[in-house]
A tleap script that builds the chain and sets N, CA, C and O, in Angstrom:
source leaprc.protein.ff14SB
mol = sequence {
  NMET PHE VAL ASP TYR ASP ARG GLU LYS PRO
  PRO GLY ARG ASP HIE PRO TRP THR PHE ALA
  ILE ALA ASN PRO GLU GLU LYS TYR VAL ASP
  PHE LYS ALA ARG PRO ASP GLN ILE PRO LEU
  ALA LEU PRO ASP PHE ARG PRO TRP SER HIE
  TYR PRO ALA ILE GLN ARG PHE TYR SER LEU
  LEU THR TRP LEU ASN GLY ALA ASP SER ILE
  PHE GLU SER ASN ASP CYS GLY LEU ARG PRO
  PRO ARG GLN ASP ASN ALA PRO PRO ALA PRO
  ILE LYS HIE GLY PHE LYS ALA ASP ALA ILE
  VAL MET HIE ALA ARG LEU THR ILE ILE PHE
  ARG ASP LEU ASP TRP ASN THR SER VAL PRO
  CTHR
}
set mol.1.N position { -4.934 0.581 3.905 }
set mol.1.CA position { -3.415 0.090 3.194 }
set mol.1.C position { -2.924 1.124 1.855 }
set mol.1.O position { -3.552 1.135 0.796 }
set mol.2.N position { -1.793 1.909 2.085 }
set mol.2.CA position { -1.480 2.335 1.298 }
set mol.2.C position { -0.511 1.630 0.489 }
set mol.2.O position { 0.133 0.805 1.137 }
set mol.3.N position { -0.161 1.731 -0.992 }
set mol.3.CA position { 1.162 0.683 -1.782 }
set mol.3.C position { 1.630 1.806 -1.911 }
set mol.3.O position { 0.840 2.715 -2.169 }
set mol.4.N position { 2.835 2.057 -1.796 }
set mol.4.CA position { 3.923 2.847 -2.636 }
set mol.4.C position { 5.387 2.079 -3.171 }
set mol.4.O position { 6.286 1.527 -2.537 }
set mol.5.N position { 5.177 2.317 -4.636 }
set mol.5.CA position { 6.510 1.392 -4.976 }
set mol.5.C position { 7.422 2.224 -4.984 }
set mol.5.O position { 7.284 3.375 -5.399 }
set mol.6.N position { 8.751 1.619 -4.403 }
set mol.6.CA position { 9.968 1.988 -4.614 }
set mol.6.C position { 10.329 2.553 -5.889 }
set mol.6.O position { 9.979 2.091 -6.975 }
set mol.7.N position { 11.138 3.704 -5.685 }
set mol.7.CA position { 11.496 3.948 -7.544 }
set mol.7.C position { 13.019 3.112 -7.612 }
set mol.7.O position { 13.570 2.666 -8.618 }
set mol.8.N position { 13.543 3.061 -6.026 }
set mol.8.CA position { 14.714 2.043 -6.714 }
set mol.8.C position { 14.322 0.574 -6.900 }
set mol.8.O position { 13.559 -0.120 -6.228 }
set mol.9.N position { 15.037 0.287 -7.978 }
set mol.9.CA position { 14.606 -1.369 -8.537 }
set mol.9.C position { 16.106 -1.954 -7.993 }
set mol.9.O position { 17.104 -1.471 -8.527 }
set mol.10.N position { 16.232 -2.705 -7.226 }
set mol.10.CA position { 17.246 -3.418 -6.518 }
set mol.10.C position { 17.852 -4.449 -7.826 }
set mol.10.O position { 16.937 -4.838 -8.552 }
set mol.11.N position { 19.251 -4.945 -8.230 }
set mol.11.CA position { 19.413 -5.773 -9.091 }
set mol.11.C position { 19.108 -6.862 -9.354 }
set mol.11.O position { 18.867 -7.588 -8.390 }
set mol.12.N position { 18.999 -7.387 -10.580 }
set mol.12.CA position { 18.123 -9.133 -10.410 }
set mol.12.C position { 19.121 -9.757 -10.060 }
set mol.12.O position { 20.291 -9.418 -10.233 }
set mol.13.N position { 18.482 -11.284 -9.235 }
set mol.13.CA position { 19.211 -11.464 -8.499 }
set mol.13.C position { 18.852 -13.215 -8.991 }
set mol.13.O position { 17.758 -13.554 -9.441 }
set mol.14.N position { 19.976 -14.128 -8.795 }
set mol.14.CA position { 19.860 -15.480 -9.571 }
set mol.14.C position { 19.070 -16.389 -8.411 }
set mol.14.O position { 18.976 -15.912 -7.280 }
set mol.15.N position { 18.662 -17.335 -8.623 }
set mol.15.CA position { 17.595 -18.232 -7.873 }
set mol.15.C position { 18.470 -19.560 -8.000 }
set mol.15.O position { 18.919 -19.877 -9.101 }
set mol.16.N position { 18.679 -20.241 -6.998 }
set mol.16.CA position { 18.692 -19.800 -5.549 }
set mol.16.C position { 20.146 -18.937 -5.217 }
set mol.16.O position { 21.158 -19.600 -5.444 }
set mol.17.N position { 20.336 -17.759 -4.788 }
set mol.17.CA position { 21.002 -16.634 -5.001 }
set mol.17.C position { 21.981 -17.332 -3.815 }
set mol.17.O position { 21.510 -18.122 -2.998 }
set mol.18.N position { 23.506 -16.913 -3.827 }
set mol.18.CA position { 24.378 -17.874 -2.465 }
set mol.18.C position { 24.577 -16.321 -1.399 }
set mol.18.O position { 24.336 -16.540 -0.212 }
set mol.19.N position { 24.883 -15.206 -1.658 }
set mol.19.CA position { 25.098 -14.136 -0.538 }
set mol.19.C position { 24.603 -12.698 -1.047 }
set mol.19.O position { 24.475 -12.333 -2.216 }
set mol.20.N position { 24.361 -11.985 0.114 }
set mol.20.CA position { 24.047 -10.581 -0.341 }
set mol.20.C position { 24.941 -10.068 -0.419 }
set mol.20.O position { 25.738 -10.147 0.516 }
set mol.21.N position { 25.274 -9.227 -1.665 }
set mol.21.CA position { 26.458 -7.969 -1.878 }
set mol.21.C position { 26.765 -7.293 -1.020 }
set mol.21.O position { 27.902 -7.239 -0.550 }
set mol.22.N position { 25.885 -6.702 -0.687 }
set mol.22.CA position { 25.513 -5.861 0.968 }
set mol.22.C position { 26.239 -6.266 2.167 }
set mol.22.O position { 26.826 -5.484 2.915 }
set mol.23.N position { 26.174 -7.404 2.295 }
set mol.23.CA position { 26.618 -7.690 3.435 }
set mol.23.C position { 26.658 -9.437 3.262 }
set mol.23.O position { 25.614 -10.084 3.173 }
set mol.24.N position { 27.795 -9.965 3.237 }
set mol.24.CA position { 27.864 -11.329 2.668 }
set mol.24.C position { 27.443 -12.528 4.025 }
set mol.24.O position { 27.279 -13.748 4.032 }
set mol.25.N position { 27.392 -11.646 4.899 }
set mol.25.CA position { 26.782 -12.504 6.294 }
set mol.25.C position { 25.379 -13.080 5.691 }
set mol.25.O position { 24.939 -14.205 5.927 }
set mol.26.N position { 24.993 -12.461 5.175 }
set mol.26.CA position { 23.178 -12.682 4.374 }
set mol.26.C position { 23.520 -14.044 3.430 }
set mol.26.O position { 24.385 -14.024 2.554 }
set mol.27.N position { 22.774 -15.118 3.725 }
set mol.27.CA position { 23.082 -16.173 2.830 }
set mol.27.C position { 21.213 -16.545 2.554 }
set mol.27.O position { 20.183 -16.277 3.173 }
set mol.28.N position { 21.475 -17.126 1.562 }
set mol.28.CA position { 20.255 -17.871 0.894 }
set mol.28.C position { 20.130 -18.746 1.642 }
set mol.28.O position { 21.003 -19.573 1.905 }
set mol.29.N position { 18.627 -18.686 2.266 }
set mol.29.CA position { 17.682 -20.181 2.705 }
set mol.29.C position { 16.697 -20.855 2.437 }
set mol.29.O position { 15.679 -20.234 2.744 }
set mol.30.N position { 16.428 -22.131 1.880 }
set mol.30.CA position { 15.744 -22.745 1.076 }
set mol.30.C position { 14.598 -22.941 1.987 }
set mol.30.O position { 14.469 -23.989 2.619 }
set mol.31.N position { 13.562 -21.726 2.092 }
set mol.31.CA position { 12.450 -21.665 3.268 }
set mol.31.C position { 11.876 -23.291 2.787 }
set mol.31.O position { 11.743 -24.046 3.750 }
set mol.32.N position { 11.606 -23.759 1.721 }
set mol.32.CA position { 10.834 -24.817 1.568 }
set mol.32.C position { 11.192 -26.098 2.251 }
set mol.32.O position { 10.334 -26.966 2.412 }
set mol.33.N position { 12.321 -26.240 2.625 }
set mol.33.CA position { 13.246 -27.257 2.908 }
set mol.33.C position { 13.212 -26.923 4.260 }
set mol.33.O position { 12.715 -27.816 4.946 }
set mol.34.N position { 13.642 -25.748 4.986 }
set mol.34.CA position { 13.631 -25.192 6.306 }
set mol.34.C position { 12.904 -24.300 6.723 }
set mol.34.O position { 13.371 -23.200 7.021 }
set mol.35.N position { 11.469 -24.620 6.844 }
set mol.35.CA position { 10.668 -23.178 6.886 }
set mol.35.C position { 10.874 -22.634 8.792 }
set mol.35.O position { 10.685 -21.441 9.032 }
set mol.36.N position { 11.194 -23.451 9.805 }
set mol.36.CA position { 11.522 -23.181 10.793 }
set mol.36.C position { 12.666 -21.732 11.107 }
set mol.36.O position { 12.844 -21.082 12.137 }
set mol.37.N position { 13.413 -21.591 9.455 }
set mol.37.CA position { 14.043 -20.708 9.704 }
set mol.37.C position { 13.400 -19.394 9.361 }
set mol.37.O position { 13.904 -18.481 10.015 }
set mol.38.N position { 12.694 -19.107 8.755 }
set mol.38.CA position { 12.095 -18.284 8.272 }
set mol.38.C position { 12.200 -16.648 9.414 }
set mol.38.O position { 12.645 -15.538 9.123 }
set mol.39.N position { 11.558 -17.177 10.777 }
set mol.39.CA position { 12.020 -15.769 11.650 }
set mol.39.C position { 13.600 -15.886 11.655 }
set mol.39.O position { 14.435 -14.982 11.642 }
set mol.40.N position { 13.673 -16.467 11.664 }
set mol.40.CA position { 15.701 -16.550 12.210 }
set mol.40.C position { 16.538 -16.178 11.093 }
set mol.40.O position { 17.730 -16.125 11.397 }
set mol.41.N position { 16.186 -15.822 9.531 }
set mol.41.CA position { 17.168 -15.550 8.533 }
set mol.41.C position { 16.869 -14.564 8.057 }
set mol.41.O position { 17.538 -14.346 7.047 }
set mol.42.N position { 15.580 -13.191 8.465 }
set mol.42.CA position { 15.437 -12.715 7.862 }
set mol.42.C position { 15.612 -11.200 8.890 }
set mol.42.O position { 14.671 -10.571 9.373 }
set mol.43.N position { 17.024 -10.885 9.028 }
set mol.43.CA position { 17.490 -9.586 9.889 }
set mol.43.C position { 16.636 -8.303 9.975 }
set mol.43.O position { 16.229 -7.665 10.946 }
set mol.44.N position { 16.486 -8.119 8.522 }
set mol.44.CA position { 15.524 -6.538 8.435 }
set mol.44.C position { 14.599 -6.908 9.098 }
set mol.44.O position { 14.154 -5.898 9.643 }
set mol.45.N position { 13.643 -8.343 9.580 }
set mol.45.CA position { 12.565 -7.990 10.327 }
set mol.45.C position { 12.902 -8.535 12.100 }
set mol.45.O position { 12.082 -8.531 13.018 }
set mol.46.N position { 13.656 -8.760 12.130 }
set mol.46.CA position { 14.133 -9.529 13.317 }
set mol.46.C position { 13.345 -8.338 14.360 }
set mol.46.O position { 12.539 -8.729 15.204 }
set mol.47.N position { 13.626 -7.072 14.223 }
set mol.47.CA position { 13.584 -5.932 15.691 }
set mol.47.C position { 12.185 -5.508 15.691 }
set mol.47.O position { 11.657 -4.830 16.572 }
set mol.48.N position { 11.512 -6.053 14.422 }
set mol.48.CA position { 9.974 -6.038 14.396 }
set mol.48.C position { 9.415 -7.191 14.707 }
set mol.48.O position { 8.301 -7.126 14.186 }
set mol.49.N position { 9.532 -8.379 15.331 }
set mol.49.CA position { 9.257 -9.452 15.102 }
set mol.49.C position { 7.936 -10.013 15.957 }
set mol.49.O position { 7.204 -10.999 15.868 }
set mol.50.N position { 8.065 -8.397 17.172 }
set mol.50.CA position { 6.963 -8.743 18.023 }
set mol.50.C position { 5.765 -8.217 17.586 }
set mol.50.O position { 4.733 -8.408 18.229 }
set mol.51.N position { 5.777 -7.840 16.985 }
set mol.51.CA position { 4.353 -7.291 16.165 }
set mol.51.C position { 3.434 -8.214 15.330 }
set mol.51.O position { 3.801 -8.948 14.412 }
set mol.52.N position { 2.273 -8.065 15.766 }
set mol.52.CA position { 1.283 -8.838 14.634 }
set mol.52.C position { 1.685 -9.027 13.265 }
set mol.52.O position { 1.720 -10.050 12.582 }
set mol.53.N position { 1.934 -8.029 13.046 }
set mol.53.CA position { 2.292 -7.703 11.296 }
set mol.53.C position { 2.925 -8.540 10.530 }
set mol.53.O position { 2.500 -8.927 9.442 }
set mol.54.N position { 4.340 -8.986 11.222 }
set mol.54.CA position { 5.428 -9.564 11.091 }
set mol.54.C position { 5.413 -11.002 11.126 }
set mol.54.O position { 5.814 -11.884 10.367 }
set mol.55.N position { 4.634 -10.958 12.607 }
set mol.55.CA position { 4.669 -12.732 12.970 }
set mol.55.C position { 3.568 -13.107 11.386 }
set mol.55.O position { 3.956 -13.922 10.549 }
set mol.56.N position { 2.288 -12.385 11.249 }
set mol.56.CA position { 1.501 -12.931 10.121 }
set mol.56.C position { 2.202 -12.866 8.876 }
set mol.56.O position { 1.842 -13.663 8.009 }
set mol.57.N position { 3.401 -11.841 8.544 }
set mol.57.CA position { 3.866 -12.121 7.152 }
set mol.57.C position { 4.664 -13.435 7.189 }
set mol.57.O position { 4.443 -14.198 6.248 }
set mol.58.N position { 5.778 -13.928 8.350 }
set mol.58.CA position { 6.124 -15.216 8.518 }
set mol.58.C position { 4.980 -16.224 7.813 }
set mol.58.O position { 5.246 -16.877 6.804 }
set mol.59.N position { 3.578 -16.265 8.525 }
set mol.59.CA position { 3.028 -17.357 7.992 }
set mol.59.C position { 2.975 -17.449 7.052 }
set mol.59.O position { 2.980 -18.602 6.620 }
set mol.60.N position { 2.865 -15.983 5.802 }
set mol.60.CA position { 2.496 -15.494 4.556 }
set mol.60.C position { 3.817 -16.352 4.104 }
set mol.60.O position { 3.615 -17.555 3.935 }
set mol.61.N position { 4.932 -15.946 3.925 }
set mol.61.CA position { 6.214 -16.834 3.993 }
set mol.61.C position { 6.256 -18.474 4.065 }
set mol.61.O position { 6.825 -19.231 3.279 }
set mol.62.N position { 5.479 -18.808 5.245 }
set mol.62.CA position { 5.596 -20.283 5.515 }
set mol.62.C position { 4.535 -21.048 4.200 }
set mol.62.O position { 4.841 -22.110 3.658 }
set mol.63.N position { 3.166 -20.180 3.834 }
set mol.63.CA position { 2.549 -20.492 2.923 }
set mol.63.C position { 3.038 -20.703 1.886 }
set mol.63.O position { 2.810 -21.835 1.458 }
set mol.64.N position { 3.724 -19.983 1.185 }
set mol.64.CA position { 4.157 -19.613 -0.028 }
set mol.64.C position { 5.446 -20.699 -0.539 }
set mol.64.O position { 5.701 -21.297 -1.584 }
set mol.65.N position { 5.963 -20.607 0.558 }
set mol.65.CA position { 7.217 -21.896 0.508 }
set mol.65.C position { 6.738 -23.565 0.911 }
set mol.65.O position { 7.481 -24.542 1.001 }
set mol.66.N position { 5.162 -23.496 1.123 }
set mol.66.CA position { 4.747 -24.793 1.684 }
set mol.66.C position { 4.923 -25.534 0.621 }
set mol.66.O position { 5.268 -25.002 -0.434 }
set mol.67.N position { 4.631 -27.470 0.755 }
set mol.67.CA position { 4.723 -28.224 0.196 }
set mol.67.C position { 3.200 -27.859 -1.058 }
set mol.67.O position { 3.265 -28.136 -2.256 }
set mol.68.N position { 1.965 -27.211 -0.384 }
set mol.68.CA position { 1.368 -27.719 -1.444 }
set mol.68.C position { 1.000 -26.033 -1.962 }
set mol.68.O position { -0.130 -25.549 -2.024 }
set mol.69.N position { 1.824 -25.595 -2.175 }
set mol.69.CA position { 2.187 -23.924 -2.807 }
set mol.69.C position { 2.739 -24.083 -4.567 }
set mol.69.O position { 3.345 -25.114 -4.859 }
set mol.70.N position { 2.560 -23.329 -5.345 }
set mol.70.CA position { 3.176 -23.388 -6.799 }
set mol.70.C position { 4.056 -22.502 -6.340 }
set mol.70.O position { 5.052 -22.863 -6.966 }
set mol.71.N position { 4.318 -21.806 -5.842 }
set mol.71.CA position { 5.117 -20.432 -5.671 }
set mol.71.C position { 6.240 -20.950 -4.567 }
set mol.71.O position { 6.085 -21.948 -3.863 }
set mol.72.N position { 7.287 -20.168 -4.552 }
set mol.72.CA position { 8.516 -19.713 -3.424 }
set mol.72.C position { 8.641 -18.379 -3.437 }
set mol.72.O position { 8.337 -17.600 -4.341 }
set mol.73.N position { 9.122 -18.152 -2.343 }
set mol.73.CA position { 10.343 -16.683 -2.276 }
set mol.73.C position { 11.283 -16.560 -2.834 }
set mol.73.O position { 11.721 -17.547 -3.425 }
set mol.74.N position { 11.840 -15.585 -2.880 }
set mol.74.CA position { 13.401 -15.583 -3.632 }
set mol.74.C position { 14.308 -14.641 -2.823 }
set mol.74.O position { 15.523 -14.753 -2.662 }
set mol.75.N position { 13.057 -13.194 -2.095 }
set mol.75.CA position { 14.212 -11.976 -1.477 }
set mol.75.C position { 12.907 -11.332 -0.655 }
set mol.75.O position { 11.711 -11.251 -0.938 }
set mol.76.N position { 13.563 -10.987 0.292 }
set mol.76.CA position { 12.544 -9.762 0.944 }
set mol.76.C position { 13.221 -8.984 1.771 }
set mol.76.O position { 14.216 -9.496 2.286 }
set mol.77.N position { 12.893 -7.600 2.117 }
set mol.77.CA position { 13.513 -6.597 2.776 }
set mol.77.C position { 12.593 -5.668 3.522 }
set mol.77.O position { 11.661 -5.077 2.977 }
set mol.78.N position { 12.911 -5.566 4.826 }
set mol.78.CA position { 12.352 -4.365 5.154 }
set mol.78.C position { 13.214 -2.890 5.874 }
set mol.78.O position { 14.049 -2.904 6.778 }
set mol.79.N position { 12.667 -1.685 5.108 }
set mol.79.CA position { 13.586 -0.524 5.843 }
set mol.79.C position { 13.587 -0.269 6.923 }
set mol.79.O position { 13.055 -1.236 7.468 }
set mol.80.N position { 13.869 0.495 7.713 }
set mol.80.CA position { 13.914 0.989 9.185 }
set mol.80.C position { 12.746 1.933 8.696 }
set mol.80.O position { 12.517 2.225 7.522 }
set mol.81.N position { 12.036 2.367 9.834 }
set mol.81.CA position { 10.788 3.332 9.788 }
set mol.81.C position { 11.103 4.510 9.297 }
set mol.81.O position { 12.288 4.695 9.576 }
set mol.82.N position { 10.601 5.573 8.606 }
set mol.82.CA position { 11.110 7.097 8.687 }
set mol.82.C position { 9.522 7.529 8.351 }
set mol.82.O position { 8.514 6.928 7.979 }
set mol.83.N position { 9.954 9.226 8.774 }
set mol.83.CA position { 9.410 10.225 8.470 }
set mol.83.C position { 8.718 10.203 7.128 }
set mol.83.O position { 9.576 9.792 6.347 }
set mol.84.N position { 7.448 10.468 6.371 }
set mol.84.CA position { 7.193 10.268 4.924 }
set mol.84.C position { 6.399 11.997 4.865 }
set mol.84.O position { 5.289 12.501 5.036 }
set mol.85.N position { 7.769 12.406 4.516 }
set mol.85.CA position { 7.551 13.966 4.226 }
set mol.85.C position { 6.467 14.347 3.246 }
set mol.85.O position { 5.802 15.383 3.283 }
set mol.86.N position { 6.353 13.056 2.083 }
set mol.86.CA position { 5.251 13.618 0.704 }
set mol.86.C position { 4.221 12.459 0.918 }
set mol.86.O position { 4.191 11.620 0.018 }
set mol.87.N position { 3.317 12.277 2.048 }
set mol.87.CA position { 2.383 11.115 1.758 }
set mol.87.C position { 1.241 11.772 0.838 }
set mol.87.O position { 1.138 12.965 0.552 }
set mol.88.N position { 0.396 10.700 0.437 }
set mol.88.CA position { -0.470 11.286 -0.538 }
set mol.88.C position { -1.743 11.722 0.583 }
set mol.88.O position { -1.887 11.332 1.741 }
set mol.89.N position { -2.557 12.632 -0.179 }
set mol.89.CA position { -3.427 13.311 0.632 }
set mol.89.C position { -3.772 12.328 1.127 }
set mol.89.O position { -3.286 12.281 2.257 }
set mol.90.N position { -4.826 10.804 0.748 }
set mol.90.CA position { -5.743 10.626 1.636 }
set mol.90.C position { -4.727 10.408 2.759 }
set mol.90.O position { -5.011 11.318 3.538 }
set mol.91.N position { -3.714 9.734 3.287 }
set mol.91.CA position { -2.763 9.872 4.250 }
set mol.91.C position { -2.772 11.017 5.496 }
set mol.91.O position { -2.985 10.840 6.696 }
set mol.92.N position { -2.387 12.552 4.580 }
set mol.92.CA position { -1.803 13.374 4.919 }
set mol.92.C position { -3.025 13.882 5.482 }
set mol.92.O position { -2.739 14.630 6.417 }
set mol.93.N position { -4.406 13.783 5.288 }
set mol.93.CA position { -5.286 14.343 6.276 }
set mol.93.C position { -5.891 13.816 7.058 }
set mol.93.O position { -6.894 14.256 7.619 }
set mol.94.N position { -5.213 12.467 7.269 }
set mol.94.CA position { -5.739 11.465 8.513 }
set mol.94.C position { -4.731 11.473 9.593 }
set mol.94.O position { -4.755 10.641 10.500 }
set mol.95.N position { -3.726 12.534 9.489 }
set mol.95.CA position { -2.681 12.752 10.330 }
set mol.95.C position { -2.611 14.031 10.673 }
set mol.95.O position { -3.363 14.710 9.973 }
set mol.96.N position { -1.954 14.702 11.545 }
set mol.96.CA position { -1.715 15.821 12.010 }
set mol.96.C position { -0.060 16.269 11.821 }
set mol.96.O position { 0.392 17.383 11.556 }
set mol.97.N position { 0.532 15.214 12.014 }
set mol.97.CA position { 1.956 14.992 11.777 }
set mol.97.C position { 2.343 14.462 10.358 }
set mol.97.O position { 1.488 14.498 9.473 }
set mol.98.N position { 3.263 14.101 10.168 }
set mol.98.CA position { 3.469 13.623 8.709 }
set mol.98.C position { 3.658 12.103 9.612 }
set mol.98.O position { 3.925 11.771 10.767 }
set mol.99.N position { 3.346 11.461 8.338 }
set mol.99.CA position { 3.412 9.872 8.568 }
set mol.99.C position { 4.222 9.154 8.531 }
set mol.99.O position { 5.172 9.466 7.812 }
set mol.100.N position { 4.273 8.098 9.121 }
set mol.100.CA position { 5.694 7.160 9.147 }
set mol.100.C position { 5.569 5.778 8.242 }
set mol.100.O position { 4.814 4.806 8.218 }
set mol.101.N position { 6.528 6.154 7.640 }
set mol.101.CA position { 6.475 4.775 6.759 }
set mol.101.C position { 7.432 4.041 6.458 }
set mol.101.O position { 8.558 4.536 6.398 }
set mol.102.N position { 7.136 2.097 6.084 }
set mol.102.CA position { 8.137 1.187 6.331 }
set mol.102.C position { 8.140 0.855 4.884 }
set mol.102.O position { 7.018 0.411 4.643 }
set mol.103.N position { 8.899 0.855 3.750 }
set mol.103.CA position { 9.403 0.099 2.585 }
set mol.103.C position { 9.554 -0.881 2.927 }
set mol.103.O position { 10.426 -1.119 3.763 }
set mol.104.N position { 8.604 -2.031 2.311 }
set mol.104.CA position { 9.515 -3.787 2.352 }
set mol.104.C position { 9.405 -3.993 0.531 }
set mol.104.O position { 9.031 -3.414 -0.489 }
set mol.105.N position { 10.105 -5.414 1.087 }
set mol.105.CA position { 9.794 -6.005 -0.379 }
set mol.105.C position { 9.714 -7.725 -0.270 }
set mol.105.O position { 10.172 -8.323 0.704 }
set mol.106.N position { 9.165 -8.301 -1.239 }
set mol.106.CA position { 8.803 -9.798 -1.264 }
set mol.106.C position { 9.109 -9.553 -3.045 }
set mol.106.O position { 8.805 -8.653 -3.829 }
set mol.107.N position { 9.989 -11.076 -3.199 }
set mol.107.CA position { 9.893 -11.052 -4.434 }
set mol.107.C position { 9.412 -12.865 -4.588 }
set mol.107.O position { 10.003 -13.710 -3.916 }
set mol.108.N position { 8.490 -13.170 -5.381 }
set mol.108.CA position { 7.720 -13.986 -5.512 }
set mol.108.C position { 7.985 -14.586 -6.757 }
set mol.108.O position { 8.309 -13.844 -7.685 }
set mol.109.N position { 7.889 -16.036 -6.977 }
set mol.109.CA position { 7.994 -16.892 -8.045 }
set mol.109.C position { 7.680 -18.072 -8.417 }
set mol.109.O position { 7.051 -18.505 -7.452 }
set mol.110.N position { 7.704 -18.662 -8.992 }
set mol.110.CA position { 7.143 -19.637 -9.438 }
set mol.110.C position { 7.837 -20.726 -9.310 }
set mol.110.O position { 8.960 -20.782 -9.812 }
set mol.111.N position { 7.105 -22.182 -8.361 }
set mol.111.CA position { 8.644 -23.255 -8.210 }
set mol.111.C position { 9.145 -23.676 -9.342 }
set mol.111.O position { 10.355 -23.820 -9.516 }
set mol.112.N position { 8.052 -23.967 -10.422 }
set mol.112.CA position { 8.538 -24.319 -11.881 }
set mol.112.C position { 9.192 -23.351 -12.456 }
set mol.112.O position { 8.553 -22.567 -13.157 }
set mol.113.N position { 10.664 -23.179 -12.283 }
set mol.113.CA position { 11.303 -21.818 -12.982 }
set mol.113.C position { 10.874 -21.427 -14.485 }
set mol.113.O position { 10.768 -20.299 -14.966 }
set mol.114.N position { 10.657 -22.693 -15.096 }
set mol.114.CA position { 10.403 -22.344 -16.443 }
set mol.114.C position { 8.965 -21.235 -16.453 }
set mol.114.O position { 9.019 -20.200 -17.116 }
set mol.115.N position { 8.000 -21.516 -15.830 }
set mol.115.CA position { 7.162 -20.706 -15.412 }
set mol.115.C position { 7.096 -19.267 -15.281 }
set mol.115.O position { 6.155 -18.474 -15.263 }
set mol.116.N position { 8.543 -19.130 -15.183 }
set mol.116.CA position { 9.096 -17.479 -14.619 }
set mol.116.C position { 9.443 -17.026 -15.910 }
set mol.116.O position { 9.266 -15.808 -15.906 }
set mol.117.N position { 9.743 -17.305 -16.726 }
set mol.117.CA position { 10.189 -17.115 -18.520 }
set mol.117.C position { 9.187 -17.020 -19.591 }
set mol.117.O position { 8.070 -17.537 -19.604 }
set mol.118.N position { 9.765 -16.258 -20.525 }
set mol.118.CA position { 8.274 -16.297 -21.571 }
set mol.118.C position { 9.324 -16.263 -22.670 }
set mol.118.O position { 10.423 -15.716 -22.587 }
set mol.119.N position { 8.801 -16.964 -23.777 }
set mol.119.CA position { 9.563 -16.975 -25.179 }
set mol.119.C position { 9.076 -15.892 -25.770 }
set mol.119.O position { 7.951 -15.391 -25.787 }
set mol.120.N position { 10.353 -15.533 -26.377 }
set mol.120.CA position { 10.253 -14.278 -27.448 }
set mol.120.C position { 9.347 -13.587 -28.419 }
set mol.120.O position { 9.999 -13.642 -29.462 }
set mol.121.N position { 8.388 -13.059 -28.650 }
set mol.121.CA position { 7.413 -13.045 -29.655 }
set mol.121.C position { 8.000 -12.058 -31.035 }
set mol.121.O position { 7.295 -11.912 -32.033 }
savepdb mol mol.pdb
quit
């Protein structure tokens, strides 16, 4: 697995947020209270939900937001696949053509919101 950090930083988001600026149809869903909504509330992931990796991601979200977790998720997204015209050398040597890449994000926070802040020093 190769991890590439996206250079575009999305704007900060309140918790819980109300709706997505880019698409007001997308609204915050409390996965702690409604884990059944995980596969339904993530429009970026729906086209790919037949893949085992996406099902595994849904399991991760269920665990993160579960009753025994100290965490919860606040945001996630998945961009469509595209050709990677500048893959890192180890990836480039493994393929005859340019690799396909999909960028994703997942924001995880502590459920106790005070733990997500720090005292100024």
